[in-house]
C-alpha positions in Angstrom: 7.7 9.2 62.7 10.5 7.0 64.0 14.0 8.1 65.1 17.3 6.2 65.4 20.8 7.2 66.7 23.8 5.5 65.1 25.9 4.7 68.2 29.0 4.3 66.0 28.7 7.9 64.8 27.5 9.6 67.9 30.3 11.5 69.7 28.3 12.8 72.6 28.0 16.4 71.6 24.6 16.5 73.5 22.9 18.9 71.1 20.1 16.6 70.5 19.2 16.3 74.2 19.4 20.1 74.5 17.1 20.6 71.5 14.7 17.7 72.2 15.1 16.7 75.9 11.9 14.6 75.9 13.1 12.5 72.9 16.8 11.9 73.6 18.6 10.5 76.7 22.3 10.6 77.3 24.4 7.7 78.6 25.9 8.4 82.0 29.0 6.4 80.9 30.0 8.1 77.7 27.4 10.9 77.0 26.3 9.2 73.8 22.7 9.7 72.9 19.8 7.3 72.3 16.1 7.8 71.7 13.8 7.7 74.7 11.4 5.9 72.3 11.8 5.2 68.6 8.3 6.3 68.0 8.2 10.1 68.2 5.0 11.7 69.5 3.5 14.3 67.1 4.2 17.2 69.5 7.9 16.3 69.5 8.5 15.8 65.8 9.6 19.3 64.9 12.2 19.3 67.7 13.5 15.8 66.7 13.9 17.0 63.1 15.8 20.1 64.3 18.0 17.8 66.5 18.7 15.6 63.5 19.7 18.5 61.3 21.9 20.0 64.2 23.9 16.8 64.9 27.5 17.5 63.8 28.1 13.8 63.2 24.8 13.2 61.4 24.2 10.3 63.8 20.4 10.8 64.0 18.2 9.3 61.3 14.5 9.6 60.7 13.8 6.7 58.4 
């Protein structure tokens, strides 16, 4: 499974990092999210799916 964050849509709500802290990191400049690694380990996939569904801006995609 791969994950991507659309930097144009992300508004820095930080929900993804709260739900899946091992998979998302936040920018110190603006709080926007990015994946730690686009390839999500099997043990993190459920959390990443939950984070994608919880994103208010729908900025997280799992192609």
